[in-house]
DODRENNU-342595 format. One record per residue (C-alpha): residue in three letters; x, y, z; residue number from 1. Coordinates in Angstrom, 2 decimals, decimal comma. Example, Ala and Ser with C-alpha at 12.3 -4.5 7.8 and 13.67 -1.06 7.14 Angstrom:
r type = ALA px = 12,30 py = -4,50 pz = 7,80 seq = 1 .
r type = SER px = 13,67 py = -1,06 pz = 7,14 seq = 2 .
//
This chain:
r type = MET px = -1,71 py = 13,74 pz = -7,40 seq = 1 .
r type = THR px = -2,93 py = 17,43 pz = -7,29 seq = 2 .
r type = SER px = -2,39 py = 18,32 pz = -10,69 seq = 3 .
r type = PRO px = -1,18 py = 16,52 pz = -14,23 seq = 4 .
r type = ASP px = 2,04 py = 18,27 pz = -13,58 seq = 5 .
r type = ALA px = 3,29 py = 17,80 pz = -10,36 seq = 6 .
r type = TYR px = 5,78 py = 14,49 pz = -9,44 seq = 7 .
r type = ALA px = 7,65 py = 13,68 pz = -6,44 seq = 8 .
r type = ARG px = 10,67 py = 11,76 pz = -5,28 seq = 9 .
r type = VAL px = 10,67 py = 9,77 pz = -3,35 seq = 10 .
r type = GLU px = 13,59 py = 7,45 pz = -1,13 seq = 11 .
r type = GLY px = 14,04 py = 4,08 pz = 0,27 seq = 12 .
r type = TRP px = 11,08 py = 2,40 pz = -2,18 seq = 13 .
r type = SER px = 12,32 py = -1,30 pz = -3,40 seq = 14 .
r type = ALA px = 11,36 py = -4,05 pz = -5,40 seq = 15 .
r type = ILE px = 11,65 py = -7,42 pz = -6,71 seq = 16 .
r type = GLU px = 11,79 py = -8,60 pz = -10,27 seq = 17 .
r type = ALA px = 10,54 py = -11,96 pz = -11,12 seq = 18 .
r type = VAL px = 11,70 py = -13,64 pz = -14,67 seq = 19 .
r type = GLY px = 11,07 py = -16,56 pz = -16,18 seq = 20 .
r type = ARG px = 8,55 py = -18,90 pz = -17,95 seq = 21 .
r type = ASP px = 6,35 py = -19,47 pz = -14,52 seq = 22 .
r type = ALA px = 6,61 py = -15,83 pz = -12,57 seq = 23 .
r type = GLY px = 3,06 py = -14,92 pz = -13,13 seq = 24 .
r type = LYS px = 1,67 py = -18,00 pz = -11,90 seq = 25 .
r type = PHE px = 4,28 py = -18,33 pz = -9,28 seq = 26 .
r type = LEU px = 3,21 py = -14,61 pz = -8,02 seq = 27 .
r type = GLN px = -0,41 py = -15,66 pz = -8,58 seq = 28 .
r type = ASN px = -0,33 py = -18,50 pz = -5,75 seq = 29 .
r type = LEU px = 1,41 py = -16,32 pz = -3,42 seq = 30 .
r type = CYS px = -0,54 py = -12,58 pz = -3,41 seq = 31 .
r type = THR px = -4,19 py = -11,62 pz = -3,03 seq = 32 .
r type = ASN px = -4,81 py = -10,50 pz = -6,34 seq = 33 .
r type = ASP px = -5,48 py = -11,36 pz = -9,66 seq = 34 .
r type = VAL px = -1,86 py = -10,62 pz = -11,57 seq = 35 .
r type = LEU px = -2,47 py = -13,31 pz = -14,36 seq = 36 .
r type = LYS px = -5,41 py = -10,43 pz = -15,56 seq = 37 .
r type = LEU px = -3,00 py = -8,30 pz = -16,14 seq = 38 .
r type = ALA px = -1,76 py = -7,40 pz = -19,54 seq = 39 .
r type = ASP px = 1,62 py = -5,95 pz = -20,21 seq = 40 .
r type = GLY px = 2,23 py = -2,65 pz = -18,65 seq = 41 .
r type = GLU px = -0,52 py = -3,10 pz = -16,12 seq = 42 .
r type = SER px = -0,52 py = -3,41 pz = -12,55 seq = 43 .
r type = CYS px = -2,52 py = -3,70 pz = -9,65 seq = 44 .
r type = GLU px = -2,08 py = -3,66 pz = -5,56 seq = 45 .
r type = ALA px = -1,48 py = -6,56 pz = -3,44 seq = 46 .
r type = MET px = -0,77 py = -8,25 pz = -0,24 seq = 47 .
r type = PHE px = 1,30 py = -11,12 pz = 0,35 seq = 48 .
r type = LEU px = 0,40 py = -12,82 pz = 3,38 seq = 49 .
r type = ASP px = 1,68 py = -15,87 pz = 5,38 seq = 50 .
r type = VAL px = -0,76 py = -18,94 pz = 6,22 seq = 51 .
r type = LYS px = -2,74 py = -16,99 pz = 9,06 seq = 52 .
r type = ALA px = -3,18 py = -13,92 pz = 6,73 seq = 53 .
r type = HIS px = -1,18 py = -11,60 pz = 8,22 seq = 54 .
r type = VAL px = 0,28 py = -9,15 pz = 5,78 seq = 55 .
r type = GLN px = 3,87 py = -9,72 pz = 5,05 seq = 56 .
r type = ALA px = 4,27 py = -6,71 pz = 2,27 seq = 57 .
r type = TYR px = 2,03 py = -4,64 pz = 0,57 seq = 58 .
r type = GLY px = 2,63 py = -2,85 pz = -2,68 seq = 59 .
r type = TRP px = 2,24 py = -2,74 pz = -6,46 seq = 60 .
r type = VAL px = 2,68 py = -5,74 pz = -8,88 seq = 61 .
r type = SER px = 3,34 py = -4,81 pz = -12,70 seq = 62 .
r type = ARG px = 3,22 py = -7,22 pz = -15,36 seq = 63 .
r type = THR px = 6,14 py = -6,02 pz = -18,63 seq = 64 .
r type = ASP px = 5,70 py = -9,21 pz = -20,53 seq = 65 .
r type = ALA px = 4,31 py = -12,76 pz = -20,04 seq = 66 .
r type = GLU px = 8,19 py = -13,72 pz = -18,22 seq = 67 .
r type = ARG px = 8,65 py = -10,64 pz = -15,92 seq = 68 .
r type = TYR px = 6,73 py = -9,20 pz = -13,03 seq = 69 .
r type = VAL px = 7,73 py = -6,70 pz = -10,97 seq = 70 .
r type = VAL px = 6,63 py = -6,23 pz = -7,21 seq = 71 .
r type = LEU px = 7,15 py = -2,49 pz = -6,02 seq = 72 .
r type = LEU px = 7,09 py = -1,82 pz = -2,35 seq = 73 .
r type = SER px = 7,05 py = 1,67 pz = -0,72 seq = 74 .
r type = SER px = 9,56 py = 0,39 pz = 1,57 seq = 75 .
r type = ASP px = 13,02 py = -0,71 pz = 1,58 seq = 76 .
r type = HIS px = 11,59 py = -4,30 pz = 2,74 seq = 77 .
r type = CYS px = 12,86 py = -6,07 pz = -0,44 seq = 78 .
r type = ASP px = 15,12 py = -8,25 pz = 1,25 seq = 79 .
r type = ARG px = 12,27 py = -9,76 pz = 3,60 seq = 80 .
r type = LEU px = 9,57 py = -10,24 pz = 1,00 seq = 81 .
r type = HIS px = 12,32 py = -11,97 pz = -1,33 seq = 82 .
r type = ALA px = 12,97 py = -14,47 pz = 1,69 seq = 83 .
r type = HIS px = 9,38 py = -14,77 pz = 2,40 seq = 84 .
r type = LEU px = 8,69 py = -15,51 pz = -1,83 seq = 85 .
r type = ASP px = 12,04 py = -17,99 pz = -2,01 seq = 86 .
r type = ARG px = 10,84 py = -20,15 pz = 1,00 seq = 87 .
r type = TYR px = 8,07 py = -21,20 pz = -1,97 seq = 88 .
r type = LEU px = 10,09 py = -21,31 pz = -4,80 seq = 89 .
r type = ILE px = 10,46 py = -25,28 pz = -5,13 seq = 90 .
r type = ARG px = 10,05 py = -26,07 pz = -8,90 seq = 91 .
r type = GLU px = 8,89 py = -23,21 pz = -10,80 seq = 92 .
r type = LYS px = 11,11 py = -21,43 pz = -13,43 seq = 93 .
r type = VAL px = 11,42 py = -17,95 pz = -11,77 seq = 94 .
r type = ASP px = 14,60 py = -16,07 pz = -11,18 seq = 95 .
r type = LEU px = 13,88 py = -13,68 pz = -8,43 seq = 96 .
r type = LYS px = 15,96 py = -10,15 pz = -8,62 seq = 97 .
r type = LEU px = 16,30 py = -8,00 pz = -5,71 seq = 98 .
r type = VAL px = 15,97 py = -3,73 pz = -6,64 seq = 99 .
r type = PRO px = 17,73 py = -2,38 pz = -3,60 seq = 100 .
r type = PRO px = 16,22 py = 0,92 pz = -2,07 seq = 101 .
r type = GLY px = 16,49 py = 3,85 pz = -4,30 seq = 102 .
r type = VAL px = 15,23 py = 7,34 pz = -5,55 seq = 103 .
r type = TRP px = 11,90 py = 6,82 pz = -7,27 seq = 104 .
r type = THR px = 9,97 py = 9,75 pz = -9,21 seq = 105 .
r type = ILE px = 6,27 py = 9,50 pz = -8,98 seq = 106 .
r type = GLY px = 4,11 py = 11,65 pz = -11,37 seq = 107 .
r type = ARG px = 2,52 py = 11,92 pz = -14,81 seq = 108 .
r type = GLY px = 4,82 py = 11,46 pz = -18,14 seq = 109 .
r type = VAL px = 7,52 py = 9,88 pz = -15,95 seq = 110 .
r type = ALA px = 10,39 py = 7,54 pz = -18,09 seq = 111 .
r type = SER px = 13,09 py = 5,23 pz = -16,87 seq = 112 .
r type = ALA px = 13,99 py = 1,47 pz = -17,72 seq = 113 .
r type = LEU px = 11,82 py = 0,42 pz = -14,80 seq = 114 .
r type = THR px = 8,41 py = 1,92 pz = -13,91 seq = 115 .
r type = VAL px = 5,49 py = 0,56 pz = -12,33 seq = 116 .
r type = ARG px = 1,82 py = 2,25 pz = -12,86 seq = 117 .
r type = VAL px = 0,60 py = 3,10 pz = -9,50 seq = 118 .
r type = ASP px = -3,16 py = 4,54 pz = -10,20 seq = 119 .
r type = ALA px = -3,34 py = 4,81 pz = -6,77 seq = 120 .
r type = PHE px = -2,05 py = 8,02 pz = -6,87 seq = 121 .
r type = GLY px = -3,82 py = 9,21 pz = -9,71 seq = 122 .
r type = ALA px = -4,88 py = 8,02 pz = -13,32 seq = 123 .
r type = GLY px = -1,66 py = 7,47 pz = -15,59 seq = 124 .
r type = VAL px = 0,72 py = 8,05 pz = -12,45 seq = 125 .
r type = VAL px = 3,54 py = 6,16 pz = -12,63 seq = 126 .
r type = ALA px = 6,88 py = 5,04 pz = -10,30 seq = 127 .
r type = ALA px = 10,19 py = 5,26 pz = -12,11 seq = 128 .
r type = LEU px = 13,29 py = 4,19 pz = -10,85 seq = 129 .
r type = ASP px = 16,30 py = 6,52 pz = -11,49 seq = 130 .
r type = ALA px = 14,03 py = 8,63 pz = -13,38 seq = 131 .
r type = GLU px = 15,14 py = 10,72 pz = -16,71 seq = 132 .
r type = ALA px = 14,70 py = 14,86 pz = -16,43 seq = 133 .
r type = VAL px = 11,12 py = 15,40 pz = -15,62 seq = 134 .
r type = GLU px = 9,34 py = 18,48 pz = -16,53 seq = 135 .
r type = GLY px = 6,79 py = 19,78 pz = -13,85 seq = 136 .
r type = ARG px = 6,64 py = 20,97 pz = -10,19 seq = 137 .
r type = LEU px = 8,70 py = 19,09 pz = -7,62 seq = 138 .
r type = MET px = 6,36 py = 18,56 pz = -4,91 seq = 139 .
r type = THR px = 7,98 py = 18,43 pz = -1,65 seq = 140 .
r type = ALA px = 8,12 py = 15,80 pz = 0,72 seq = 141 .
r type = GLU px = 5,15 py = 17,06 pz = 3,21 seq = 142 .
r type = ALA px = 3,32 py = 17,86 pz = 0,31 seq = 143 .
r type = PHE px = 3,29 py = 14,34 pz = -1,22 seq = 144 .
r type = LYS px = 2,88 py = 13,23 pz = 2,06 seq = 145 .
r type = GLN px = -0,27 py = 15,08 pz = 2,56 seq = 146 .
r type = THR px = -1,50 py = 13,48 pz = -0,63 seq = 147 .
r type = ARG px = -0,87 py = 10,08 pz = 0,22 seq = 148 .
r type = ILE px = -2,93 py = 10,21 pz = 3,72 seq = 149 .
r type = ALA px = -5,33 py = 12,06 pz = 2,11 seq = 150 .
r type = LEU px = -5,88 py = 9,60 pz = -0,88 seq = 151 .
r type = ARG px = -5,43 py = 7,01 pz = 1,85 seq = 152 .
r type = VAL px = -2,58 py = 5,00 pz = 0,29 seq = 153 .
r type = PRO px = -1,04 py = 2,99 pz = 3,05 seq = 154 .
r type = LEU px = 3,03 py = 2,51 pz = 3,09 seq = 155 .
r type = ASP px = 4,46 py = -0,59 pz = 3,36 seq = 156 .
r type = GLY px = 5,98 py = -1,51 pz = 6,89 seq = 157 .
r type = VAL px = 4,56 py = 1,69 pz = 8,20 seq = 158 .
r type = ASP px = 0,71 py = 1,75 pz = 7,89 seq = 159 .
r type = VAL px = 0,42 py = -1,62 pz = 6,71 seq = 160 .
r type = ASP px = 2,53 py = -4,84 pz = 8,91 seq = 161 .
r type = ASP px = 2,31 py = -8,20 pz = 9,91 seq = 162 .
r type = ARG px = -0,25 py = -7,22 pz = 12,38 seq = 163 .
r type = ASN px = -2,73 py = -6,58 pz = 10,07 seq = 164 .
r type = LEU px = -5,28 py = -9,09 pz = 8,17 seq = 165 .
r type = PRO px = -5,56 py = -7,87 pz = 4,90 seq = 166 .
r type = GLN px = -9,45 py = -6,75 pz = 4,76 seq = 167 .
r type = GLU px = -8,23 py = -4,27 pz = 7,95 seq = 168 .
r type = VAL px = -6,78 py = -2,10 pz = 5,29 seq = 169 .
r type = ASP px = -10,04 py = -1,42 pz = 3,65 seq = 170 .
r type = ARG px = -8,70 py = -1,67 pz = -0,13 seq = 171 .
r type = ASN px = -10,84 py = -4,90 pz = -1,02 seq = 172 .
r type = ASP px = -11,47 py = -3,48 pz = -4,15 seq = 173 .
r type = ARG px = -8,27 py = -2,49 pz = -5,23 seq = 174 .
r type = SER px = -5,87 py = -5,52 pz = -3,86 seq = 175 .
r type = ILE px = -7,84 py = -8,68 pz = -3,13 seq = 176 .
r type = SER px = -9,58 py = -10,89 pz = -5,88 seq = 177 .
r type = PHE px = -11,98 py = -12,99 pz = -4,11 seq = 178 .
r type = THR px = -12,66 py = -15,31 pz = -7,16 seq = 179 .
r type = LYS px = -9,08 py = -15,96 pz = -8,05 seq = 180 .
r type = GLY px = -8,74 py = -19,18 pz = -6,23 seq = 181 .
r type = CYS px = -6,15 py = -20,41 pz = -3,97 seq = 182 .
r type = TYR px = -3,06 py = -18,75 pz = -2,77 seq = 183 .
r type = LEU px = -1,00 py = -18,56 pz = 0,67 seq = 184 .
r type = GLY px = -3,39 py = -17,30 pz = 3,30 seq = 185 .
r type = GLN px = -6,62 py = -16,99 pz = 1,45 seq = 186 .
r type = GLU px = -8,72 py = -19,29 pz = 3,88 seq = 187 .
r type = PRO px = -8,76 py = -16,82 pz = 6,67 seq = 188 .
r type = VAL px = -9,29 py = -13,92 pz = 3,64 seq = 189 .
r type = ALA px = -12,30 py = -16,24 pz = 2,66 seq = 190 .
r type = ARG px = -13,63 py = -16,88 pz = 5,69 seq = 191 .
r type = ILE px = -13,75 py = -13,06 pz = 7,23 seq = 192 .
r type = ASP px = -15,49 py = -12,47 pz = 3,70 seq = 193 .
r type = ALA px = -18,00 py = -15,26 pz = 3,76 seq = 194 .
r type = LEU px = -18,72 py = -15,32 pz = 7,62 seq = 195 .
r type = GLY px = -17,24 py = -12,24 pz = 9,71 seq = 196 .
r type = ARG px = -15,85 py = -9,36 pz = 9,71 seq = 197 .
r type = VAL px = -12,79 py = -7,31 pz = 10,97 seq = 198 .
r type = ASN px = -12,82 py = -5,32 pz = 13,72 seq = 199 .
r type = TRP px = -10,45 py = -2,91 pz = 12,63 seq = 200 .
r type = LEU px = -10,21 py = -0,31 pz = 9,45 seq = 201 .
r type = LEU px = -7,92 py = 1,94 pz = 7,92 seq = 202 .
r type = ARG px = -8,96 py = 5,38 pz = 7,94 seq = 203 .
r type = CYS px = -7,97 py = 8,99 pz = 7,31 seq = 204 .
r type = VAL px = -8,19 py = 11,14 pz = 9,98 seq = 205 .
r type = ARG px = -8,19 py = 15,21 pz = 10,22 seq = 206 .
r type = ILE px = -7,10 py = 16,52 pz = 13,33 seq = 207 .
r type = GLU px = -7,77 py = 20,15 pz = 14,34 seq = 208 .
r type = ASP px = -4,26 py = 20,96 pz = 15,37 seq = 209 .
r type = GLY px = -0,61 py = 19,43 pz = 16,45 seq = 210 .
r type = THR px = 0,58 py = 16,36 pz = 14,30 seq = 211 .
r type = PRO px = 0,03 py = 13,19 pz = 16,26 seq = 212 .
r type = LEU px = 3,09 py = 10,61 pz = 16,42 seq = 213 .
r type = PRO px = 2,96 py = 7,35 pz = 15,10 seq = 214 .
r type = GLY px = 1,20 py = 5,01 pz = 17,82 seq = 215 .
r type = VAL px = -0,47 py = 7,67 pz = 19,34 seq = 216 .
r type = GLU px = -4,30 py = 6,13 pz = 20,71 seq = 217 .
r type = LEU px = -7,41 py = 7,91 pz = 19,22 seq = 218 .
r type = MET px = -9,74 py = 8,19 pz = 22,30 seq = 219 .
r type = LEU px = -13,53 py = 8,16 pz = 22,62 seq = 220 .
r type = ASP px = -15,27 py = 9,11 pz = 25,94 seq = 221 .
r type = ALA px = -11,76 py = 8,24 pz = 27,34 seq = 222 .
r type = LYS px = -10,99 py = 4,39 pz = 26,10 seq = 223 .
r type = PRO px = -8,61 py = 3,64 pz = 23,03 seq = 224 .
r type = VAL px = -10,61 py = 2,94 pz = 19,49 seq = 225 .
r type = GLY px = -7,81 py = 3,67 pz = 17,39 seq = 226 .
r type = ARG px = -3,89 py = 4,25 pz = 16,77 seq = 227 .
r type = VAL px = -2,26 py = 6,58 pz = 14,50 seq = 228 .
r type = THR px = 0,24 py = 4,94 pz = 11,63 seq = 229 .
r type = SER px = 1,16 py = 8,01 pz = 9,77 seq = 230 .
r type = SER px = 0,54 py = 11,90 pz = 10,25 seq = 231 .
r type = VAL px = 1,34 py = 14,99 pz = 8,47 seq = 232 .
r type = ALA px = 0,50 py = 18,74 pz = 9,10 seq = 233 .
r type = THR px = -1,40 py = 20,42 pz = 7,18 seq = 234 .
r type = GLU px = -2,51 py = 24,31 pz = 7,05 seq = 235 .
r type = GLY px = -5,59 py = 23,71 pz = 8,98 seq = 236 .
r type = GLY px = -4,34 py = 21,01 pz = 11,56 seq = 237 .
r type = ALA px = -3,06 py = 17,76 pz = 10,50 seq = 238 .
r type = ILE px = -4,52 py = 14,74 pz = 8,83 seq = 239 .
r type = ALA px = -3,31 py = 10,80 pz = 9,62 seq = 240 .
r type = LEU px = -3,62 py = 7,64 pz = 8,70 seq = 241 .
r type = ALA px = -5,23 py = 5,40 pz = 11,68 seq = 242 .
r type = TYR px = -6,96 py = 2,05 pz = 12,34 seq = 243 .
r type = VAL px = -9,96 py = 2,82 pz = 13,93 seq = 244 .
r type = ARG px = -12,47 py = 0,07 pz = 15,39 seq = 245 .
r type = ARG px = -15,38 py = -0,78 pz = 13,06 seq = 246 .
r type = GLU px = -18,26 py = 0,80 pz = 14,90 seq = 247 .
r type = HIS px = -16,54 py = 4,45 pz = 15,22 seq = 248 .
r type = SER px = -15,23 py = 4,34 pz = 11,58 seq = 249 .
r type = GLY px = -17,72 py = 5,79 pz = 9,65 seq = 250 .
r type = PRO px = -17,43 py = 9,73 pz = 8,30 seq = 251 .
r type = GLY px = -17,65 py = 12,42 pz = 10,61 seq = 252 .
r type = GLY px = -17,41 py = 10,50 pz = 13,62 seq = 253 .
r type = GLU px = -15,76 py = 12,51 pz = 16,47 seq = 254 .
r type = LEU px = -12,69 py = 11,14 pz = 18,42 seq = 255 .
r type = ARG px = -9,94 py = 12,99 pz = 20,32 seq = 256 .
r type = VAL px = -5,95 py = 12,23 pz = 19,44 seq = 257 .
r type = ASP px = -3,74 py = 13,91 pz = 22,13 seq = 258 .
r type = GLY px = -6,67 py = 15,79 pz = 23,44 seq = 259 .
r type = LEU px = -7,56 py = 17,64 pz = 20,11 seq = 260 .
r type = ARG px = -10,37 py = 17,15 pz = 18,40 seq = 261 .
r type = ALA px = -10,62 py = 14,81 pz = 15,48 seq = 262 .
r type = ALA px = -12,92 py = 13,30 pz = 12,59 seq = 263 .
r type = ILE px = -12,89 py = 10,20 pz = 10,20 seq = 264 .
r type = ALA px = -13,00 py = 11,85 pz = 6,89 seq = 265 .
r type = PRO px = -14,83 py = 10,91 pz = 3,91 seq = 266 .
r type = ALA px = -13,44 py = 8,17 pz = 1,83 seq = 267 .
//
């Protein structure tokens, strides 16, 4: 977050609680990161895939204790993820509980009965459902969106969906373990890592003026080389998250969005 006392309130995020002696092992077999390495209170980014490695959900997996984990989604799609997980729940001793969309407070020093560390927004930042009274400076929705996009934190279902492969999101160091062993969708992920590469990468793009709508194409020499997934106005123009062709995804590369100049921001 931009300052130690800043916090934000977001609506519509949801979660799933996995409770039972097999909770950790069950999630380990279905997500991209190594959740069995988590200690109590820790979390990690992770993606849940189908067998062809298309992303079904992106979020954070948090360990409360050995028999309770929470999967936090930056969307209201907990029911879809629940259906996906339930399809593979056979004999494991796990109870999957929906946490419906609600109001989450994101900041430091925030407390509630359900909290998840979200270090993507800064060290010590947590997301808390129905948080208690918070001291500090409440960010506007626009300011929080500016922070999220500048940090290149994608929203589930907006910047990441089932059209994407995990490596396209380009958060490999945060969300993918290449050493944990088998999980659903692992073979295509490992094959891309060992033998190939993805053609698209998620980037932050700075635009000189105007705010492009999601779906607008990024152009280079009148050819489409990317598409915007989310954007927000800034004092100097706008910033956006966009999937950009790998060969044009380096920082400083100049493109066009709706005829306006745009440049790939440094990572």
